[in-house]
N, C-alpha and C positions, 0 to 999 in steps of 0.2 A: 506600543507593546514591544518588548524585547523578544527576539527569536527564542523559541523553546528548544530544548535538547530532544533529539529523537533517539529511541532505543529499540533495536530490533530483537524480538524474541527468537529463540532457536527455531521454533516452528515457522516464523516469518522468513528467516534466512533460508530454511529448507524450501519453502514455497518459491522464494526468489531464485534459488539455484535450479529448481525444477522448471520454472518458467523460462529461464535463460537457456537451459539445455534444449527445451522444446523449440524455442525460437531459432536457436543455432541449427538444429536438425532440419527444420522445415523452411527457414528463410534466413540464411546466414547474413545476408546483406541488411536485414532489418534489426540486427542486434543493437547497433549503435543508436539507431533512431528510437528504438523502444527504451533503451537506457536513458537517453536524453529526455524522453517524455516522463519517465519515472522521476528523474532528478528534478524536473520542472515542478512536478506535483509535490515532491518532498519539500521543495523550497517554499511553495505556498503553505504547506502544512507547518513548516517551521515558523513562518511569519505570523500566521493567523489560524491556529488550529481549530478554534471553535466555529468561526464563520466559514471555513472551507470544508467542513464535514457536516454530516447529518447522522441522526440516530441509526444504529444498526439493529439487527434483530435480537441480539442478546443485551440485556440490561447493562448499562454502564459502558457500552462500546459505541463507536461511531465509525462511519465509513467515509472514504474520499475516493472518487473515481480518478484513475490515472488518465490524464488528458490524452485523447485520441486513440485509446485502446479499449479493450473489453475487460481490463483488470480493475479490481477494487482493492484498496488497502483497508484493512480493519484495524482500528486503533482504540486505545484507551487513554484517557487523560489522567495524569498523575501529578498534580500540581504544576510545576514548570517543566515537566517531562511528558512526552507523548510516547507511549509504548506501541510499537507496530506489532500487532498480533498475528497478522496473516496477509497474504496476497492471493486473491482469488480471481479466477477467470470466470466471466459470466456464463460461459457455456457449460461449466461444471456444476454439479449438485452443490447446494449450499451446505456448509458444515453445520452440525447440530448446535455447536457453540464455538465461539472463537477463543 
């Protein structure tokens, strides 16, 4: 299977910026490590989106855990494109819909 294209929604980019700001404020030395973990997870998602994800709470969406973290990416499959809908930390309340 050829790698799929990933597309970040505005909300997902905002989630990512918020997570980065929090990590920088609380543990600046962990920023690169967390970014590497996210990139590793995104690579798995690019290569095999269906088998690396599982159904999410909202119909039509799926989730993938970011390796070694408490973050989850919520995605939606769109043919050969995967839309990244959000990045959520497991300690936070779940959104009503992604």
